[in-house]
C-alpha positions as CSV (number, residue, x, y, z in Angstrom):
1,X,13.8,20.7,7.9
2,X,11.0,21.5,5.6
3,X,7.6,20.2,6.3
4,X,6.6,17.0,4.5
5,X,4.0,18.7,2.3
6,X,6.6,21.2,1.1
7,X,8.9,18.5,-0.4
8,X,8.3,17.4,-4.0
9,X,7.6,13.8,-4.6
10,X,10.6,12.3,-6.5
11,X,11.5,9.0,-8.1
12,X,14.5,7.5,-6.2
13,X,15.9,5.5,-9.2
14,X,15.8,8.6,-11.4
15,X,17.4,11.0,-8.9
16,X,20.0,8.3,-8.0
17,X,21.1,8.0,-11.6
18,X,21.4,11.8,-11.9
19,X,23.3,12.1,-8.6
20,X,25.8,9.3,-9.6
21,X,26.3,10.7,-13.1
22,X,26.9,14.3,-11.9
23,X,28.4,13.5,-8.5
24,X,25.8,15.7,-6.9
25,X,23.7,15.7,-3.7
26,X,20.1,14.5,-3.6
27,X,18.4,17.4,-1.8
28,X,14.8,18.4,-0.9
29,X,13.0,15.3,-2.1
30,X,10.2,13.1,-0.7
31,X,10.2,9.4,-1.5
32,X,7.0,7.4,-0.9
33,X,6.2,3.8,-1.5
34,X,9.6,2.9,-3.0
35,X,10.4,-0.8,-3.0
36,X,14.0,-1.8,-3.7
37,X,15.8,-5.1,-3.1
38,X,19.6,-5.7,-3.2
39,X,20.0,-2.2,-4.8
40,X,23.3,-0.3,-4.9
41,X,22.7,3.0,-3.2
42,X,26.2,3.5,-1.9
43,X,28.1,6.8,-1.8
44,X,25.0,9.0,-2.1
45,X,24.4,12.2,-0.3
46,X,20.8,12.9,0.9
47,X,20.1,16.3,2.4
48,X,16.7,17.5,3.7
49,X,14.8,14.4,2.4
50,X,11.8,12.4,3.5
51,X,11.3,8.6,3.1
52,X,7.8,7.4,3.8
53,X,6.5,3.8,3.5
54,X,9.6,2.7,1.6
55,X,11.2,-0.8,1.6
56,X,14.9,-1.3,1.2
57,X,15.6,-5.0,1.7
58,X,19.3,-6.0,1.7
59,X,20.3,-2.7,0.0
60,X,23.7,-1.1,0.0
61,X,23.9,2.4,1.5
62,X,27.6,2.1,2.3
63,X,29.6,5.4,2.6
64,X,26.4,7.4,2.1
65,X,25.5,10.7,3.9
66,X,22.2,11.6,5.4
67,X,21.7,15.1,6.8
68,X,18.2,16.3,8.0
69,X,16.6,13.1,6.7
70,X,13.4,11.5,8.1
71,X,12.4,7.9,7.6
72,X,8.7,7.1,8.5
73,X,7.3,3.6,8.4
74,X,10.2,2.3,6.3
75,X,11.8,-1.1,6.2
76,X,15.6,-1.2,6.0
77,X,16.0,-4.8,7.2
78,X,19.4,-6.4,6.4
79,X,20.6,-3.3,4.6
80,X,24.1,-2.0,5.1
81,X,24.8,1.6,6.1
82,X,28.5,0.9,6.9
83,X,30.9,3.8,7.0
84,X,27.9,6.2,6.5
85,X,27.4,9.7,8.1
86,X,24.0,10.5,9.7
87,X,23.3,13.9,11.2
88,X,19.9,15.2,12.5
89,X,18.0,12.2,11.2
90,X,14.9,10.5,12.5
91,X,13.7,6.9,12.2
92,X,10.0,6.7,13.1
93,X,8.1,3.4,13.2
94,X,10.7,1.8,11.1
95,X,12.0,-1.7,10.8
96,X,15.8,-2.0,10.9
97,X,16.1,-5.7,11.8
98,X,19.6,-6.9,11.0
99,X,20.6,-3.5,9.5
100,X,24.3,-2.8,9.7
101,X,25.8,0.5,10.9
102,X,29.6,-0.3,11.1
103,X,32.1,2.5,11.4
104,X,29.4,5.1,11.2
105,X,29.3,8.7,12.5
106,X,25.8,9.2,14.0
107,X,25.0,12.6,15.4
108,X,21.7,13.9,16.6
109,X,19.8,10.9,15.4
110,X,16.5,9.6,16.9
111,X,15.1,6.1,16.7
112,X,11.4,6.2,17.8
113,X,8.9,3.3,17.9
114,X,11.3,1.3,15.7
115,X,12.4,-2.3,15.6
116,X,16.2,-2.5,15.6
117,X,16.4,-6.1,16.6
118,X,19.7,-7.8,15.6
119,X,21.0,-4.5,14.2
120,X,24.7,-4.1,14.3
121,X,26.4,-0.9,15.5
122,X,30.1,-1.7,15.4
123,X,32.8,0.9,16.1
124,X,30.3,3.7,15.7
125,X,30.4,7.2,17.2
126,X,27.0,8.0,18.5
127,X,26.5,11.6,19.7
128,X,23.3,13.0,21.1
129,X,21.5,9.8,19.9
130,X,18.0,9.0,21.2
131,X,16.3,5.6,21.3
132,X,12.6,6.0,22.4
133,X,10.0,3.2,22.6
134,X,12.1,1.0,20.3
135,X,13.2,-2.6,20.4
136,X,17.0,-3.1,20.5
137,X,16.8,-6.8,21.4
138,X,19.8,-8.8,20.3
139,X,21.3,-5.7,18.7
140,X,25.1,-5.3,18.9
141,X,26.6,-2.0,20.0
142,X,30.2,-3.1,20.0
143,X,33.2,-0.9,20.6
144,X,31.0,2.2,20.2
145,X,31.7,5.7,21.6
146,X,28.5,7.1,23.2
147,X,28.1,10.7,24.0
148,X,24.9,12.1,25.4
149,X,23.1,8.9,24.6
150,X,19.5,8.9,25.8
151,X,16.9,6.1,25.9
152,X,13.4,5.6,27.3
153,X,10.7,3.0,27.0
154,X,12.8,0.7,24.9
155,X,13.7,-3.0,25.1
156,X,17.3,-4.2,25.6
157,X,16.9,-8.0,25.7
158,X,20.2,-9.9,25.1
159,X,21.7,-6.7,23.7
160,X,25.4,-6.6,23.4
161,X,27.4,-3.6,24.7
162,X,30.8,-5.3,24.5
163,X,33.5,-2.7,24.9
164,X,31.0,0.2,24.9
165,X,31.1,2.3,28.0
166,X,27.5,3.1,29.3
167,X,28.4,5.6,32.0
168,X,25.6,8.1,32.4
169,X,23.1,6.2,30.2
170,X,19.7,6.0,32.0
171,X,18.0,2.6,31.4
172,X,15.5,3.0,34.3
173,X,12.4,3.2,32.0
174,X,13.5,0.4,29.7
175,X,13.1,-3.3,29.7
176,X,16.6,-4.7,30.3
177,X,17.5,-8.4,30.5
178,X,20.5,-10.6,29.6
179,X,22.8,-7.8,28.6
180,X,26.0,-9.0,27.0
181,X,29.2,-7.3,28.2
182,X,32.8,-8.2,28.9
183,X,33.9,-10.5,31.8
184,X,34.9,-7.5,33.9
185,X,31.4,-5.8,33.5
186,X,33.3,-2.5,33.0
187,X,30.8,-1.4,30.4
188,X,28.1,-1.0,33.1
189,X,30.1,1.3,35.3
190,X,28.1,4.5,36.2
191,X,25.1,3.5,34.1
192,X,21.7,4.2,35.7
193,X,19.2,1.3,36.4
194,X,16.0,1.0,38.4
195,X,15.9,-1.1,41.5
196,X,14.2,-4.0,39.7
197,X,16.8,-3.9,37.0
198,X,19.5,-4.0,39.6
199,X,18.2,-7.4,40.7
200,X,18.4,-8.6,37.2
201,X,22.0,-7.3,36.9
202,X,23.0,-8.9,40.2
203,X,22.3,-12.3,38.6
204,X,24.6,-11.3,35.7
205,X,27.2,-10.5,38.3
206,X,26.6,-13.7,40.2
207,X,25.2,-12.0,43.3
208,X,22.3,-13.5,45.2
209,X,19.9,-11.1,46.9
210,X,17.7,-12.3,49.7
């Protein structure tokens, strides 16, 4: 990806109109300070782009594609990215509260120092995804396929992993409490937890430790 300073500053509404009219990609652009609410941004393709200090409240990014895209200090709360494709993207210090990622393909994406509370990841394929120093409290990762999923220093309070296998995922450096899984607890099989977290999980399993 090009350095931030190498990308020309663009007007999102202008490039969006051109892309929709010509059915072309939006490539090599930097967007800064954009503020859009309930905007239709669906079916767009962003390649090698940067979003900085942008606000997209309740916007529609459905069936869009993001490749080599970085979001810095952006707010995508309650926006929909359903059925979108994300590859080699970064979300740094972003607010994604209530954002929807349903039926998404997410590859090589990093969430760092971001608030993903109440975000919905439903039937997503997450490959080589990283969640670092982020808040995933009350988020829903339901019926997801995780491959090489890594997380550290993050919060998982009342997070739902219903029908999402967590084998091999290391939560030992995270704050974990009140995880929501199926009655069989099969989602937790072969996941890695610290000793203190194991005590918390024993309560979930109905086990008393003296």
